[in-house]
N, C-alpha and C positions, 0 to 999 in steps of 0.2 A: 262590611255590614252597612244597614241601612242607617241614614242619618236624617232626623227631622227636629221639629220643635215641639214643645210641650207647653198648653195653655189651659190653665185653670181657672175657675171663678168662684169666688165666695158666694156669690148671690145662688140660692137654690133654685133649680130648675131653668138656669140660663141655657141658652143654646150657643154653642161654639162652632163656627163654620171657617172654612180656609180656602185660600184660592193661591195660585202661583203668579196671578197678576192683580195689581191694585184695583182695576176696575174690571176683574174678570168674575167668573162665575164662581160664588161661594157654595161649597158643600161641606158635608160632615166629615168627608175624607181627608185625613190629615197627609199632606204629600211628604214622601221620604225620598231621599237621593243616596245613590251609592258610588257615583263616577266622581272623579276631581272635578271642582270647579266651585264657583260662588253662586249661591242661590238664595232667593228672597222669599219667604213664606207670609202671606197677608193673613189677617185674622179678624173675625168679628165676634163679639160677645153681645147677645141680644136676650131680652125678656121684656114683655109686655109691661108698660108702666114704669120701665127703666129705661136710661138712657144707653143708646148703643155704644159700645166700646170698640174701637179699631185699633189696629196696631201691625205691626210687620218684625220678623227677625230674620236676620242674615244667618245663612248656613255656609261655613267655607270648609270644603274637604280637600285636604292635601294628600299627597302620596304616601301610601303606607311604605315602610320598610320591606324591600324583598329579602328572601333567604334562600340559600343554596346549601345543601348537605352533601358531603362527599361519603362514598363508601369506607375510606381510610385516609387518614391526615398524611402519610408518607410511604415511601418503600424504597427498595434497593434494586438496582439493575446492572448488567454488564454488556458489553457491546456485543451486538447479534443477538441479543435475547429482548423482546419487547415487554413491557410491562403495562398492565391494563387496570384501570379502576373505574367507578361509575358514579354518576349524580343519582343520589337516592331521593333528594327532595328539592325540588323547584318551585316555590310558593307562587311566584307571579306568572309561571309559565311563559316568561320571556325566553327569547331565542338565547341558545348557549353557544358559546365560544370559548377558545382555550389560546393560552400565550405562555411561552417559556421564557424566563429571565436570561436564558442562555442557551442559544440553540446549538452551540459548538458542544456542549454537555447533553443536552437532550432536546429533541423535537417532541411536540404534541400535536394530536390531531383528535377530532372528536366526531362520533357518528351517533345520532340520537343522543342516548345518555352515556355512551361508553367513551371513554378518553384512552387512548394509545399513546405510550411513550416510547420512543425510539432513541436509544442512546447515541450520542454523537461521538466526535472524533478525540474528545477530551473526557477526562475523569474529573469528578468533583460533585458539587452539589448544584441543582437549580430549583426555582420555584415555578410551578405550574400554577396558572392563576386560571380559574374557570369562572367565567361571567355570565350573569343572566341579564339580558338587556332590559332597559326601562320598558315598563309598560304604560297603559293609560292610567293606571292606579297604583303602580308600584315603582319604586326606585330601582335603579341598578343595583345588583347584589352580587357579591364575589365571594369565593372560597378559593384556599389555596392547598396545594399539595407539594410536598418537599420529596424530590427525588435525589437518591444519593446515588451517582453512577461509579462502579468499581473497574478497575483494570481487571481484565481477563488475563489469568495466569498461565492459559495455554494458547496464546496468540500464535499462529504460525507466522513464521518468516523463513526465506530461502537464502543459502550461500552457494552461489554458481562459481565454479572454478574453470578458467578458459585458458587453453595454451595458445601462445602463438604459432602460426603455421609458417612454413617456409616462405609463402608469399608475403608474410607480415601481417596477416589479418589473423583473428582469433576465433576459435571455435570452442563451444563448451564440452568438457571432458567429464564432468561430474557434477551434479545438483544434489545439495544437501537439503531436506525438509527438516527444519528445527521448530521448536516453540519456546515462548518465552513470556515474561509479564510485560503486557502491554505498556508502552510509554516509559520503559526503562532501557537504559543504553547496554548493549552488548557488543563484544568484540571477538567474532568467531576465530578460530585458529586457521592460518594457511596450510597448505600442504607441502610435501616435498616430492618434486618430480625430477627424475634424472635428465640432466642437460638443460634445466630450466632455472631462472632466478625467481625465487618467491617474492611476492610483493609485500608491502608492509601492512600489519594488520589494521583494519579499520573499525572504528566505532561508530555506531549508529543507534539510533533509537527506534524501538519496535512500533510501529504505526497499530492502532487500535483495529484497524480494518483487515490487518493480515497481509497487507500489500507489500511489506518491507522485504526488499531484494538486495543484498550485498553481493558485489561480483569482484572476484579475484582475478587479475590478469597476470599470467606467468610468461616473462620474456624469455624467449629461446637464446640460449647461450652461443657464442661463438668461440672456436677453438683454433689453434694454430696449425696448419698443414704445411710440412715442409717436404718438399720433392728434391731428393738427391740426384747429383749429376755426375757422369764420369765420361772420360774420353773413350771413345770406341762404341757409344751408344747414343741414340737421339730420343728425346722423350716429347718431340713435338705432339701436340693434340692432348696431351695431358692436362689435367687442372693445375694452375700455375701456384707456386707456395702462396700462401696468405691466411686470412682468418675466414672459417666457414662456418655455417650454423650447424649445430647439432643436429644430424639426420640428413643433412645435405649430401647428395651422391658426388663422390670424388671419382674423376676419371683417369685410369692410368694408360698410357700408350708407350710403347719403346720399339725402336727400330736400331737393331745392331748394324755397326759399320761393317764393311768387306773385311774379312779375317777374323770375324768374332761370331760367336754363336750365344744365342740367348740362353740366361740361367734361370733368374727367379726375381721375384720382389721380395725385398727384405724390408722389415718394419719393427720398430720398438714394441708394436703391439703384434706379437706373432700369430694371434687369432683373427687379425683384422681383416685381412684379404683373404677370402675364401678360395679364391683360384689364382693363388700368388705363383704359379707355373706359368700362366698365360701373360703373353707381352701385353695383350690388350685386355684390360678389365677393369671392374668398378668396386667401390667399397662405400659404405655408409659412415660418415664422420661421427666419431664416437664422443663420448663427453669428456674428451682430454686431447691434448695436444698429441699430435702423432706425425712420425717422420717416415717416409717410405723411399727406398732407393732401389733403382734398377741394376741389376748385376749381370754380368756376361762372363764368358770364357774365350779365350783365344783360340782359333783353329790350330790343330796339331798338323805337321806336315811330315811326311816320311821322306828322307833324302837318301837315294841309293846311288853310290858312286862306282863306275864300271871303268876298269883301265881299256884303253884302245890305242894301239895294240895291247894286247893282254901281256906281251913279253916286253922285257926291257924297262921296267919302271915299277913305281908304287903309288898307291892311292891313300888318303887319309879324309877325314872330314863327314863320312857317311852316319847316318842315325836320324833321329827325330828332332825337328825344328818348329818353334812356333812364331 
């Protein structure tokens, strides 16, 4: 509003004039001021037959209090869902800015008079301060908004199951898509795979942004392979006795010595070797210890005894021999 001075006279008919300078031009216009500052108004009171009265008065105008009003004082939000409110009054028309007391909980931006809150990576409460900057005639003004960021109860996370390959690297065999309450701890179950050792269960906190991944690595087991041997047969070229990974290929090769014929492979796992009658074959290591033995049979010979000359003697010992 306008600010000025008021001068009155008890002398009827006196003329009052004003000037903004002591030696300036005096007029009947009483000057007024609106902007912040210190001003001096000079005045004269005159009437014929009376002494002229002069004087001055100082006007000091200080900045008024600004005012910011928001559409609402507080609100709730969860990660992934923006929250907005607006400035409904900015008395001074000063430039507006916003600041969060904790950007890990909530970040705030402003466009025009609209404030947008983006929940951060933590839950809890934060104060959003909206500031109208100081202007020529108004002080800085502020208003606050309380935001309460809650945990999302359906935050996604992944559980990845990986098996060790025969080259001792790992490959993903299953991925589980799960949900839970953000910022709470979870301990997903491990699985059971034949021939593999299950890892220990992990405990992990679900990140609010849904980026949490738990990886379970399953180590491939080794089992004992025992290759049986016997005189009369050679197993050169076969896999040697020892520990082998589950699923690893085992090679069987047999060569019989002269005077013997090949029979078959015998095992404590009767269904293990699919082609057990072949001297050269392979099988896949099962999830258990296994013993395999090559078998053979001696060659049977028929011996026929003939007397020569046919008269005058006897013969014994004819028949089959091995």
